[in-house]
N, C-alpha and C positions, 0 to 999 in steps of 0.2 A: 594454734598459734599461727598468725599470719607471718609471712616472711616479708622483709624489707627488700627494696630494690637492690641495696647492696649486698644482702645475704644472697639473693638470686643470682646475682653476677658472680659472686665468690663460688657458690655451689656449682654453676654451670661451667665455670672456667676450671674448677678442680676435676669435675667429671670429664670434661673434654681432654684434660691432660692425662688422666688416669686410665680412662676406659677406651678401649679399642675394638672396632668392630661395629657391626649393625645390629639391628632388631634380631633377636634369636627366632622370632616367629616368621617374620615376613621379608626380612633383609634391608627393611627401610633405614634410612639414616637421618630423619628429622624428628626431632624429640620436643616435648613440651614439658617444662617443670611446674607442677601444680604449686599453688600459692600457700599451701598449709603444711605444717609439720604434722605427721601421723605416728602412731606407735603401736606396738604389739599389745595384745591381751592375752594372758594365759588362759588356756581351756583345760578343764579337769577331765579325767578320764570318764567320769559320770555325766558329762555333758554340760556342766556348768561353767561360768566364767570366773577366773580368778583375779579379782581386783586387788590393787595394792602390791602386786609383785614386781618383778623386774621390768623395766621399761626401756625400750630402745627408740629414741626419736629418729624418725626417718622422713625423707622426702620421697614424693612419687614423680617419676620420670615416665612420661607416657609417649608411646610411638604414635606420631601423627598419622600414620598409614593405617594400622590395624588395631590400634588401641592397647597393645600390650603394656603392662604397668610393671616398671622396675622399681624396687624400693632400695634406697640408699641411706645408711647410717650418717646423720649429720656430723657426727663427732669426727669422722674421718675425711669430712669434705670442707674443713676450715671454719665450721660455725660453732660457737660456744653458746649454749643456752644458759639462762641465769635462773 
């Protein structure tokens, strides 16, 4: 699901208000918000994928310096999915 401009602004505003510090890998402080909502997929012990299980919608925030990817749950960032 693609994010609207308003959703992106809300997410980045909430991230900036809640997150302190810089990239844990390189110390950079410039980030890019990816445009899509992603989610988790459960993996079984036997190596298969568990479809239809719990789902946590997240956004990816990527460090512009080293490419480190941070995932943040959208429900805690002011975005409601329908």
